[in-house]
C-alpha positions as CSV (number, residue, x, y, z in Angstrom):
1,M,0.0,0.0,0.0
2,T,1.4,3.4,-0.9
3,D,1.2,6.5,1.2
4,D,-1.6,8.2,-0.7
5,E,-3.9,5.1,-0.6
6,E,-6.5,5.0,2.2
7,P,-7.1,1.7,3.9
8,R,-10.2,0.0,2.7
9,S,-12.9,-0.6,5.2
10,K,-14.5,-4.0,5.9
11,R,-17.6,-2.8,4.1
12,Q,-15.6,-2.0,1.0
13,I,-13.8,-5.3,1.1
14,R,-17.1,-7.2,1.5
15,R,-18.7,-5.3,-1.3
16,E,-15.8,-6.2,-3.6
17,E,-16.0,-9.8,-2.6
18,L,-19.8,-9.9,-3.4
19,R,-19.2,-8.2,-6.7
20,D,-16.5,-10.7,-7.7
21,A,-18.8,-13.6,-6.6
22,G,-21.6,-12.1,-8.7
23,E,-19.4,-11.7,-11.8
24,R,-18.1,-15.3,-11.4
25,S,-21.6,-16.8,-11.1
26,A,-22.9,-14.7,-14.0
27,K,-20.0,-15.9,-16.2
28,L,-20.8,-19.5,-15.1
29,A,-24.5,-19.0,-15.8
30,S,-23.7,-17.7,-19.3
31,T,-21.5,-20.7,-20.0
32,L,-24.2,-23.1,-18.8
33,M,-26.8,-21.5,-21.0
34,K,-24.6,-22.1,-24.0
35,M,-23.6,-25.7,-23.2
36,A,-25.2,-28.8,-24.9
37,D,-27.5,-30.9,-22.8
38,I,-25.2,-33.9,-22.8
39,E,-22.3,-31.8,-21.4
40,I,-24.6,-30.4,-18.7
41,S,-25.6,-34.0,-17.7
42,K,-21.9,-34.9,-17.4
43,L,-21.4,-32.1,-14.8
44,Q,-23.5,-34.1,-12.3
45,L,-25.3,-31.1,-10.9
46,D,-27.7,-31.5,-8.0
47,E,-31.5,-31.7,-8.8
48,V,-32.3,-28.1,-7.8
49,T,-29.5,-26.6,-9.9
50,L,-30.2,-28.8,-12.8
51,D,-33.8,-27.8,-12.8
52,A,-32.8,-24.1,-12.6
53,V,-30.5,-24.6,-15.6
54,K,-33.2,-26.4,-17.7
55,S,-35.9,-23.9,-16.9
56,A,-33.6,-21.0,-17.8
57,R,-32.6,-22.7,-21.1
58,K,-36.2,-23.1,-22.1
59,V,-36.7,-19.3,-22.4
60,K,-36.4,-18.2,-26.0
61,H,-37.2,-14.4,-26.1
62,H,-34.0,-12.4,-25.8
63,T,-35.0,-10.1,-22.9
64,A,-36.7,-12.9,-20.9
65,R,-33.7,-15.2,-21.6
66,R,-31.3,-12.5,-20.2
67,R,-33.6,-12.2,-17.1
68,A,-33.6,-16.0,-16.7
69,E,-29.8,-16.1,-17.0
70,R,-29.5,-13.5,-14.2
71,Q,-31.9,-15.6,-12.1
72,L,-29.7,-18.6,-12.8
73,A,-26.6,-16.7,-11.7
74,G,-28.3,-15.9,-8.4
75,D,-29.2,-19.6,-7.9
76,L,-25.6,-20.5,-8.7
77,R,-24.3,-18.4,-5.8
78,R,-25.8,-20.9,-3.4
79,I,-23.7,-23.8,-4.7
80,D,-20.0,-24.7,-4.8
81,L,-18.8,-22.8,-7.8
82,D,-15.3,-24.3,-7.5
83,G,-16.6,-27.8,-7.9
84,V,-18.7,-27.0,-11.0
85,E,-15.8,-25.1,-12.6
86,Q,-13.5,-28.0,-11.9
87,K,-15.9,-30.4,-13.5
88,M,-16.2,-28.1,-16.5
89,A,-12.4,-27.9,-16.9
90,E,-12.2,-31.7,-16.8
91,L,-14.9,-32.0,-19.4
92,R,-13.2,-29.4,-21.6
93,G,-9.9,-31.3,-21.2
94,S,-11.5,-34.6,-22.2
95,N,-13.2,-33.0,-25.2
96,E,-9.9,-31.5,-26.3
97,A,-8.3,-35.0,-26.1
98,V,-11.1,-36.5,-28.2
99,T,-10.8,-33.7,-30.8
100,K,-7.1,-34.2,-31.0
101,R,-7.5,-37.9,-31.5
102,L,-10.0,-37.4,-34.3
103,H,-7.7,-34.9,-36.0
104,E,-4.9,-37.3,-35.8
105,A,-7.1,-40.1,-37.2
106,E,-8.1,-38.0,-40.1
107,Y,-4.5,-37.1,-40.8
108,W,-3.6,-40.8,-40.9
109,R,-6.6,-41.7,-43.0
110,A,-5.7,-39.1,-45.6
111,R,-2.0,-40.2,-45.5
112,L,-2.9,-43.9,-45.9
113,V,-5.2,-43.2,-48.8
114,A,-2.6,-41.0,-50.5
115,E,0.5,-43.1,-49.9
116,G,-1.0,-46.5,-49.6
117,T,0.6,-49.4,-47.8
118,S,4.0,-47.8,-47.9
119,A,2.8,-45.5,-45.1
120,L,1.7,-48.4,-42.9
121,S,5.2,-48.9,-41.5
122,A,5.1,-45.4,-39.9
123,F,1.6,-46.0,-38.4
124,P,1.5,-45.7,-34.6
125,G,1.2,-49.2,-33.1
126,G,2.3,-50.8,-36.3
127,P,0.2,-52.2,-39.2
128,D,-2.4,-55.0,-39.0
129,D,-4.1,-57.0,-41.7
130,K,-7.4,-55.1,-41.4
131,L,-5.7,-51.8,-41.7
132,R,-3.9,-53.0,-44.8
133,D,-7.2,-54.3,-46.4
134,L,-9.1,-51.1,-45.5
135,T,-6.3,-48.9,-47.0
136,D,-6.3,-50.9,-50.2
137,A,-10.1,-50.6,-50.4
138,A,-10.0,-46.8,-49.8
139,Q,-7.4,-46.3,-52.5
140,R,-9.7,-48.1,-54.9
141,S,-12.5,-45.8,-53.9
142,K,-14.9,-48.5,-52.8
143,P,-18.0,-47.0,-51.3
144,G,-17.8,-46.5,-47.6
145,S,-14.2,-47.8,-47.4
146,S,-12.7,-44.4,-46.5
147,R,-15.2,-44.1,-43.6
148,A,-14.5,-47.6,-42.4
149,L,-10.8,-46.9,-42.5
150,F,-11.3,-43.8,-40.4
151,R,-13.4,-45.7,-37.8
152,H,-10.7,-48.4,-37.6
153,I,-8.0,-45.9,-37.1
154,V,-10.0,-44.2,-34.3
155,E,-10.5,-47.6,-32.6
156,R,-6.7,-48.3,-32.9
157,F,-5.9,-44.9,-31.3
158,K,-8.4,-45.6,-28.5
159,A,-6.7,-48.9,-27.9
160,L,-3.3,-47.3,-27.9
161,A,-4.4,-44.6,-25.4
162,A,-5.9,-47.2,-23.1
163,S,-2.7,-49.3,-23.1
164,R,-0.6,-46.3,-22.0
């Protein structure tokens, strides 16, 4: 604290804490309003909070939706925000891992179709007979073969991730 700053009173400190808690719950309410239903179900919220989120999300008119979001923010102040934010971070992390795995699978699908069986030696986990057959079929442009190759690559990556 510098010389020209006055010490803050308990009332000022409490007012700042309440404002910060309100901003935090408002931000969380906004995020919950935008999340998909399946993601909200993974958060494992209690009944009352889950009902408040569902009822707020049902509102469609802009002004009423904003009012419902503010009401939800007020309801969220009564629960453990740290726990919900931690669950959301874990969910976000798992979603990012799945997205990364799908991008990597698409890269390998494209590479295998372009280069053929010569690229199989560099494939993570090594080649297998089904991968070789699916690569040949995808190169010959058989209907559905490229999609089947992608699915097989995704399954292989899941198996590799589980074995680590």
